[in-house]
C-alpha positions in Angstrom: 0.2 -4.2 23.5 2.8 -3.8 26.0 2.9 -2.5 29.3 2.0 0.5 30.8 5.6 0.5 32.7 8.1 -0.4 29.7 11.1 2.4 30.2 12.0 5.3 28.1 14.9 8.0 28.2 13.5 11.7 27.7 16.0 13.9 25.1 15.9 17.2 25.5 16.9 19.6 22.3 18.7 22.8 23.2 19.9 26.0 20.8 21.6 28.2 21.6 20.3 31.0 19.2 16.6 32.6 19.3 15.2 35.4 17.0 13.6 36.1 19.6 15.3 35.5 23.4 18.4 35.0 22.8 20.5 32.3 24.2 17.6 30.6 25.7 18.6 27.2 26.7 20.4 29.4 30.1 18.3 32.0 30.8 17.7 32.5 34.2 14.7 31.3 36.0 15.3 31.5 40.2 18.6 30.6 39.6 19.2 27.5 37.7 19.7 27.6 34.0 15.6 27.4 31.8 17.1 23.8 29.7 18.3 22.2 33.6 14.5 23.4 34.4 13.0 21.4 31.7 15.4 18.6 32.2 14.7 18.3 36.3 11.2 18.4 35.3 11.5 15.8 33.3 14.2 13.5 35.4 10.0 13.6 38.0 8.5 11.7 35.3 10.3 8.1 35.8 12.9 8.0 33.3 15.5 5.9 33.1 17.2 9.3 32.2 17.5 12.4 31.1 20.1 14.2 28.2 20.3 17.6 26.6 21.2 17.5 23.2 22.8 20.7 23.2 24.5 22.8 20.5 26.6 24.6 21.7 29.4 24.2 24.3 28.1 26.1 27.7 24.9 24.2 27.6 26.5 21.2 28.4 29.0 22.7 31.4 25.6 25.0 32.1 24.0 21.3 32.6 27.2 19.8 33.8 27.2 21.9 36.6 23.6 21.6 37.2 24.3 17.5 37.4 22.5 17.1 33.9 23.4 14.9 31.9 24.5 16.6 28.4 26.0 15.7 24.4 27.6 18.2 22.3 25.7 17.8 18.3 26.3 19.8 15.1 25.2 22.7 14.8 23.8 22.7 11.8 20.8 20.0 12.7 17.3 22.3 10.8 15.1 20.6 13.6 15.1 19.7 16.9 14.2 16.5 15.7 17.7 15.9 13.9 19.0 16.8 16.5 17.9 13.6 19.1 18.4 11.8 16.0 22.3 12.6 15.8 21.9 11.5 20.0 20.2 8.2 19.9 23.1 7.2 17.3 25.4 9.0 19.9 23.9 7.2 23.0 23.5 3.3 21.1 19.9 4.0 22.1 18.2 0.8 20.8 15.5 0.4 17.9 12.9 -0.3 20.6 13.3 2.3 22.8 11.1 4.6 23.5 12.8 7.9 23.6 10.5 10.8 25.1 11.4 14.5 23.3 11.0 17.4 25.6 11.8 20.5 24.6 13.9 22.8 25.9 11.5 25.7 26.5 9.2 23.9 28.1 10.3 24.4 31.8 7.0 24.2 34.1 6.3 20.6 32.0 4.1 18.3 33.6 5.8 15.3 34.1 3.3 13.2 34.6 2.0 14.5 31.1 5.7 13.5 30.1 4.9 9.8 31.6 2.1 9.1 29.3 3.1 9.5 26.6 5.5 7.6 26.7 3.2 4.6 28.3 0.5 5.2 24.7 3.6 4.6 22.5 4.2 1.4 24.7 0.6 0.4 24.3 0.3 1.6 20.0 2.1 -0.5 18.1 0.5 -0.2 15.6 1.9 3.8 15.7 5.4 5.5 15.5 5.2 8.7 17.7 3.1 9.7 20.3 2.0 12.8 21.0 -0.6 14.7 23.1 -3.5 17.0 23.0 -5.3 19.1 24.7 -9.7 20.0 24.6 -9.9 24.3 23.4 -12.2 27.0 25.3 -11.5 29.3 24.1 -12.4 30.5 20.6 -9.9 33.1 20.0 -7.8 30.0 20.1 -10.0 27.9 18.0 -9.3 31.2 15.0 -5.4 32.1 15.9 -3.3 30.5 12.9 -0.4 29.7 15.4 -1.9 28.0 18.2 -2.8 24.5 16.0 -5.5 21.7 16.4 -5.5 18.4 15.3 -8.2 15.9 14.8 -8.3 12.1 15.3 -9.9 8.6 13.9 -11.7 6.9 16.1 -8.6 5.2 17.4 -7.7 7.9 19.1 -5.2 8.7 16.3 -4.5 11.9 14.3 -6.0 12.1 11.0 -4.2 15.7 10.3 -3.0 18.9 12.4 -3.7 22.5 11.4 -3.2 25.7 11.8 -6.4 26.0 10.6 -10.1 26.0 12.8 -10.6 22.6 12.3 -12.9 20.2 12.3 -14.3 23.3 10.4 -17.3 23.4 11.8 -19.7 24.1 8.2 -23.4 24.8 10.5 -22.8 26.9 13.3 -25.1 29.3 15.1 -23.3 31.8 14.9 -20.4 32.7 13.1 -16.6 31.4 15.6 -19.1 28.9 17.9 -16.7 25.7 18.8 -17.5 22.5 17.8 -19.2 19.9 20.2 -16.9 17.8 20.8 -14.5 20.7 21.3 -11.3 20.8 19.4 -8.2 20.2 20.5 -5.1 21.7 20.4 -1.5 20.1 20.1 0.9 20.0 23.1 3.8 19.7 21.9 5.1 16.6 23.1 6.6 13.1 21.3 7.8 9.8 22.2 8.9 7.7 18.9 11.2 4.4 19.3 14.2 4.6 18.9 14.8 3.3 15.0 11.7 6.3 13.9 13.4 8.7 15.0 17.2 7.2 13.4 14.5 7.2 9.7 12.6 10.3 10.5 15.1 12.4 9.2 15.9 10.9 6.1 12.6 11.1 4.6 11.3 13.7 2.1 9.5 17.4 3.8 6.2 16.6 2.8 4.0 19.4 0.9 1.5 20.2 3.8 4.6 20.6 6.2 6.0 23.0 3.7 2.1 25.0 3.4 1.0 24.1 8.0 4.7 24.7 8.9 4.4 21.6 10.7 6.9 19.0 10.8 4.7 16.5 12.5 2.7 16.2 9.0 5.6 14.5 8.1 5.1 11.4 9.6 1.4 10.9 8.7 2.9 12.0 4.3 4.7 8.4 5.5 2.0 6.9 6.4 3.1 6.5 9.4 0.8 6.9 12.6 0.4 8.8 15.6 -1.3 8.1 18.5 -2.6 10.9 20.4 -2.6 10.9 24.0 -6.0 14.2 25.6 -4.9 15.6 29.2 -7.7 17.4 30.8 -6.3 20.8 31.2 -3.0 23.4 28.8 -0.1 23.1 29.8 1.7 25.5 31.8 3.2 28.3 29.3 6.2 27.3 27.7 9.4 30.8 27.0 9.5 31.9 23.0 9.6 35.5 24.2 11.3 37.6 27.2 7.5 38.4 28.1 6.3 34.8 28.4 10.1 34.8 30.8 8.9 37.3 32.9 5.4 35.3 32.7 7.1 31.6 33.8 9.6 34.0 36.6 6.5 36.0 38.1 4.6 31.8 38.3 8.2 29.7 39.9 8.6 32.7 42.3 4.5 32.3 43.5 3.7 31.4 47.1 1.9 28.3 45.7 4.9 27.0 42.7 6.2 23.0 44.2 8.5 23.3 41.4 
């Protein structure tokens, strides 16, 4: 078992193209591009380095203008994980190094959650990946296929991820009632060993991954384990749409926002 103080890096995949919000990484948030906001939050986690893995030179230039490390990766990667695998190679990270994948559209990411995810993987040598979740408290979230749920085993490892309402409470007193204990909503934050992250793109996509459109199911399909940290509260909202962007701008502009 490794100690919680094992060093880790944060890599942030950033892709300029977005069907719902064009040029999303460069969207202005109180005078700074969103991807810069993400990197600044991630740096407060205690990471030894934070690097943006971008698909466009404009992202690299925006990061450089704000003192954020960034590198230009290929444009044709199928996923953020593929982009980070290239970044691991380019950065020459040791195979046992811990890498946390922080999404480039999470400008309100909790630095403490990033650190806990890294510490969990450091402590769990039986797992290739660590991720996070939080309890669902609203029936509408439990039923929403856009909300990814997960179930864990007795050792706190993921058994399955789904867009369906899992676990299904067969004998619920009323339709749609929440199970007890509360079901878990997945938070899209991952810690990997660099060796596994480099190997991940070589693994064949699984049938379940295609059905659910959830890339993390490929990890389980190939027999690897995912440790799950359960947070008490939901993270701040991410940005997928113009409406999300305005919501986050309002939060950052509010008097109580600590930055």
